[in-house]
C-alpha positions in Angstrom: 0.0 0.0 0.0 1.1 3.5 -0.7 1.6 5.8 2.3 2.3 9.5 2.7 5.8 10.4 3.8 5.9 11.0 7.5 8.6 11.8 10.0 8.8 12.5 13.7 11.2 15.1 14.9 11.8 15.4 18.7 10.8 18.9 20.0 13.6 20.9 21.3 13.9 24.0 23.4 16.7 26.2 22.0 19.4 27.6 24.2 19.2 25.6 27.4 18.7 22.1 28.8 17.0 21.3 32.1 20.3 20.6 33.7 21.9 23.8 32.6 18.9 25.8 33.8 19.0 24.1 37.2 22.7 25.1 37.5 21.9 28.7 36.6 19.1 28.6 39.2 21.5 27.5 42.0 24.0 30.1 40.9 21.4 32.8 40.9 20.3 31.9 44.4 23.8 31.9 45.8 24.6 35.3 44.2 21.4 36.8 45.6 22.1 35.5 49.1 25.6 36.9 49.0 24.4 40.2 47.8 22.0 40.5 50.7 24.6 39.6 53.3 27.2 42.0 51.9 25.0 45.0 51.2 26.0 48.4 52.7 23.9 49.0 55.8 24.1 52.7 55.2 23.0 52.3 51.5 20.8 49.2 51.4 19.6 47.8 48.1 16.2 49.3 47.1 13.3 47.0 47.7 12.2 47.5 44.1 15.5 46.0 43.0 14.8 43.0 45.1 11.4 42.7 43.5 13.0 42.7 40.1 15.6 40.1 41.1 13.0 37.9 42.8 10.8 38.1 39.6 13.8 37.0 37.6 14.5 34.2 40.1 10.9 33.0 39.8 11.2 33.0 36.0 14.3 30.9 36.0 12.7 28.4 38.4 9.6 28.2 36.2 11.7 27.7 33.0 13.6 24.9 34.7 10.4 23.1 35.6 9.0 23.7 32.1 12.0 22.2 30.4 11.9 19.2 32.7 8.3 18.7 31.8 9.1 19.0 28.1 11.8 16.4 28.4 9.5 14.0 30.1 6.8 14.6 27.4 9.4 14.1 24.7 10.3 10.7 26.2 6.6 9.7 26.4 5.9 10.8 22.8 8.9 8.8 21.6 7.7 5.7 23.4 4.2 6.2 22.0 5.5 6.5 18.5 7.5 3.3 18.7 4.5 1.5 20.2 2.3 2.7 17.3 5.0 1.7 14.7 5.7 -1.8 16.2 3.2 -3.2 13.6 5.7 -2.2 10.9 8.2 -4.7 12.1 8.3 -7.7 9.7 6.8 -5.8 6.8 8.7 -4.5 3.8 9.3 -0.8 3.4 10.2 0.9 0.1 12.8 3.7 0.1 16.0 4.9 -1.5 18.5 2.6 0.3 21.0 -0.1 -0.5 19.5 -3.3 -2.0 20.0 -6.4 0.2 20.4 -9.5 -2.0 19.9 -12.8 -0.4 19.9 -16.2 -2.2 19.1 -14.6 -5.5 15.5 -13.8 -4.6 13.8 -11.5 -7.1 13.5 -7.9 -5.9 11.0 -5.1 -6.8 12.5 -1.8 -8.0 10.8 1.6 -8.2 12.3 3.9 -10.7 11.7 7.5 -11.7 13.3 8.3 -15.0 14.3 11.9 -15.7 11.8 14.0 -17.6 12.5 13.7 -21.4 14.7 10.6 -21.1 14.1 8.1 -23.9 16.7 5.6 -22.7 17.4 4.6 -19.1 20.1 2.3 -17.7 20.1 0.6 -14.4 23.6 0.6 -12.8 24.4 -1.9 -10.1 27.5 -1.5 -7.9 28.8 -3.6 -5.1 30.0 -2.6 -1.6 33.4 -1.7 -3.1 31.9 0.6 -5.7 32.6 -1.7 -8.7 29.9 -2.0 -11.4 28.6 -5.5 -11.4 25.8 -5.0 -13.9 24.3 -2.5 -16.4 21.0 -3.1 -18.1 18.6 -1.1 -20.2 15.1 -0.5 -18.8 12.0 0.6 -20.6 11.8 4.5 -20.2 8.2 4.3 -19.2 8.8 1.7 -16.4 8.2 2.9 -12.9 8.1 -0.4 -11.0 9.5 -3.8 -12.1 10.8 -7.1 -10.6 14.4 -8.0 -11.2 16.4 -11.1 -10.6 19.7 -9.8 -9.1 22.4 -11.1 -11.5 25.7 -9.9 -12.8 26.6 -9.1 -16.4 27.1 -12.8 -17.2 23.7 -13.7 -15.8 25.1 -15.3 -12.7 23.3 -14.6 -9.4 24.9 -11.9 -7.3 26.5 -13.0 -4.1 24.6 -12.2 -0.9 25.2 -8.7 0.3 24.3 -5.0 -0.2 24.3 -3.3 -3.6 23.7 0.3 -4.7 21.4 1.0 -7.6 21.1 4.1 -9.7 19.5 5.1 -13.0 21.4 6.7 -15.9 19.1 8.8 -18.1 19.7 9.7 -21.7 18.0 11.9 -24.2 19.4 10.8 -27.5 23.2 11.0 -27.0 22.9 13.5 -24.2 23.3 12.1 -20.7 20.9 13.7 -18.2 21.1 13.8 -14.4 21.0 10.4 -12.7 17.9 9.3 -10.8 17.6 7.3 -7.6 16.1 3.8 -7.4 13.9 2.7 -4.5 13.9 -0.8 -3.3 12.0 -2.9 -0.8 13.6 -4.1 2.4 12.4 -6.1 5.4 12.0 -4.0 8.6 13.7 -5.7 11.6 13.5 -2.9 14.2 12.0 0.5 15.0 14.4 2.9 16.8 13.9 6.3 18.4 16.5 9.0 18.6 17.1 12.7 18.7 16.7 12.9 14.9 13.4 11.0 15.0 12.2 7.5 14.4 14.4 5.2 12.3 14.1 1.7 10.8 16.7 -1.0 10.9 16.5 -3.1 7.8 17.5 -6.6 6.9 21.1 -6.4 5.7 22.1 -3.7 8.0 20.8 -0.5 6.4 19.1 2.1 8.6 16.7 4.7 7.2 14.5 7.5 8.5 10.8 6.8 8.8 10.2 9.8 6.6 12.1 8.2 3.7 9.6 5.4 3.4 7.3 5.8 0.3 5.4 2.5 0.5 4.8 -0.4 2.8 3.8 -4.0 2.1 3.5 -7.3 3.9 
């Protein structure tokens, strides 16, 4: 089934963390206490100044509590997101990522030829960057099944491979296009950069990179 691209990004509060604000809070309290002890009895600090400082003190305290609450909420939202996405584990997600070949099983490729291209070539490279196959595809094809083989027709060894699409208009080479592949989801992980999926073969992708999901 086709799904809309989604992504979860953990909310952040710029500038300070709860721990740094707590430290500032303690420092502020010590400075205010020292100021009161060492003020000139003949020229005491104006009560209005105390009011301003106490208001600032209260603001720092409130900000500390707010940030601590936000951190707790962030953790809860992350756990909720992983719980909701646990149903994805075991399914296949489609995204731009390395192709994991295992035992020569056919794979489904999703291609997007460049606009105006009348000839497209699928380029397959191994983990070392060596080209192991090049094959012409129909320019109008957007999804096709492919048996992962090398240039001699022999099945590719198990492992990860990178796929890209060369686009041509006559003799002119256009910009290359990415190729999306399906991979089995093994695990859903949360992090500061959002939810991520660990795929069979070792690849890891952002949830927002997924363009389709199937059983």
